N, C-alpha and C positions, 0 to 999 in steps of 0.2 A: 353616496358614493355611486349612484345608479350609473353615470357617466365615465366612472374611472376604470383605466383600464390596468392589468397586472401581468408583469411577464415573469413565468417561472422558467429556470432553466436545471436540466440535467447539470452535471459535473465534469465527470471524465468523459473526456472525447467531444465535450460540447464549449465548456468554457476553458478548462484546463487540460493540456497534453500530459498525462499522467503514464502512457505506456512506457515511455524509457526507464522510469524507477521502477514499476511492475516487472518489466521484464529482467533489469538487475536482479531484483529480490530471486527471480526464479533460478536464474543463472548460479547466483551464490549458494541457493539450494541445494541446485542439481551438483555442483561441484561438491558440497558437503558429503552428499550420497555417492559420489564417485559415478555420478550418471553424465552422460554427453550433452554438450550445449545444443540447444536447438534456435532456430533462425527468429529472429528479432522479427520478421514481418508475419510470420505464424503466431506469434503470440500477441501482436500488436491488434490482430483481427477478432481477438477473444477477448479484451479487456473488458468491454461492456457487457461480459457474461461472469464477470467476478472471478474469483479464486480459482472456482473450480473449472472455469472457462480456461483461464491461463493453465491450470494442471493436465487441460485435457491435450495440450499440445505435448506435453513433456513425459506424462506417465500413462501407462496402459491398464493398471489396476484402478479402482474405483477409491479414489479418497474421500475422506468423509469431512464434512463440518464438523469444524472443533475437533477432528484428529490431531495426532502429534503433528503429522507434517503440514496441515494446514495451519495450526499454531505458530510452527516454526517460519511458516512462510510470512505469517504477519508479523512476527516479530522483526524478519529480516528486512522487511519492506517498511515498518515503522522506523527502523535505524537510517534509512538512506531515503524517505518519503521527503519529495521537494526538492533534491538535489541536481534532478535532470530533467525535472518536469519544468511546462512552460503555458503561459497563457496561450490560447490562440488568439489568431490576428482580429485585432479591434475589440476587445472585450472592453476595455476602458473607454475607449472611444463610445462604445454603442451606451454603456451606463452613462455615461457623461449626456450622450443625447437624450435617454431616458430621463434623466434628472431635469435636464433641462426642460421637459415635457410634463414633470411632475407626474411622471409614471413609475410606480413602486415596482419592485420587482427581488425575485427570492429563488432559492435554490432547492431542489427536489431530487435526492440522490439515494441509489441504494448502499452507497459507501458508508461504512458507520461513522457514528460522531468522533470516534477516535483517531481516524485518519483526515476527515473531511473538515473537520474545522482548522487544525492546524495549516492544511493547505490553503483555504480559503484565509485564514489569517496571514500567512506568508505573503499573499499576493494582494492585500490589502482589500480583500471583498467582503470579509465578513462583518465589516461595521458599517458596509453599504446595504447588507441586506435588510427587506422588512421581515423576511419570513424564512425560515431554514428548516427542512426535514430530513432527517439521514435515516439509514436503514434499521438502525436500532431503536428507532422510536414508534415503529410500527408493527403490527403483527402480518402484514400482507406487502410484500415489496412489489415494486412495478414488475411486471404489466399490470398489475392490479390498480386500481384507481385510488385506494386508500392514503398513501401519501400526498396525493393531490390536494385531495380533501382537506386533509390534514393542514397541509400548509396554507390552504386560505382561511380555515379555523383560527390557526395562530394570528393571523393579521387583525382579527376581529373587526373585520370591516365584512360589508357584504356587496359581491359584485355580481352584475349579469353574466351569464355564462359565456356570453359572446364576447366579453370583454376580459377574458382571461384565457392566456396563452402558454402552451408548454412546448419548450424548445428541447430538441434531443438527435442524438445522431444514432440511435438504435430504434429499431422495430418496435419495441417493448414500450420504449418512450410515447410512440405514435398512440399505440393500442391503448396505455393507460388514458393519456389525454381524450382520446375517442369514449373511453367506458366512462369518463367523468365529465363527458360532453362539453370539454374545454375546446379552443382552437387550439390546431396541432401545428408545429413548425419543424420539419424535418431538415436535417442538416447533411448535404451532401460529403461532407468529410467525416472525421471521425474512426471509429472503429467497427467494423464488421468484416465479412468475407466479400470476395468481390462478386460471388453470386447473389449476394443479398442486396437488391438494389432499390434505394430508397425512393424511387419514382414509383415502385409499385406499392410503397406504404399506405396510399391513401390519405396522404398527410393533408390538411387546409393550405399549406404551404410549404415550398421547397427553395431553402436557400443554399448559395456556396460559401456566404461571407457572412458573420454576423453584423455587420453594419445593414445589411440589407433589411432586419428586423424595423430599423427607423421609418422604413419608407411603408411597412405593414401597419404599425400602430401609430 
């Protein structure tokens, strides 16, 4: 496998636009608690930071992971996940291109398997992946490199570090790729605050559209 390449992708904000569903789950929660709605764009910028990032837009207190509000949000999200989400442009076109080049690919996400696997199956991506690592499979989530290392371990192949690419829309994705000594590809689209400029992340590549990856690999 010395000459083989593999592309690993982040999920939310990179392959699938999940922000509309995560926003709607928050609105349902806020209305249950008789609180005021918050703007969609404020929530969208926090989606890469997970539930607590989403909560930071709406709550002034300090919601805890696995707290009652946290669990209720997950249940609400579970009930609507996939209803308003959508693939980003050219996902299937890129994967078809990678298939034609005999290049494998997988997904590394901080999202738990409870939510990631049904989404991947909904868009018929799950069966195409050589490897998948979700947040509940590792001790340390991104920006730690552990999930990326685990994804390669699960392939049972050996790759040169220069032939492993990680694609993501958040700074933590690029930090993880660099910590793993993998090639990093930053997306100019996705979820982040306006002040967080991907041009400043020092990624190996910066793309505006997924199909640009076909020119990199």
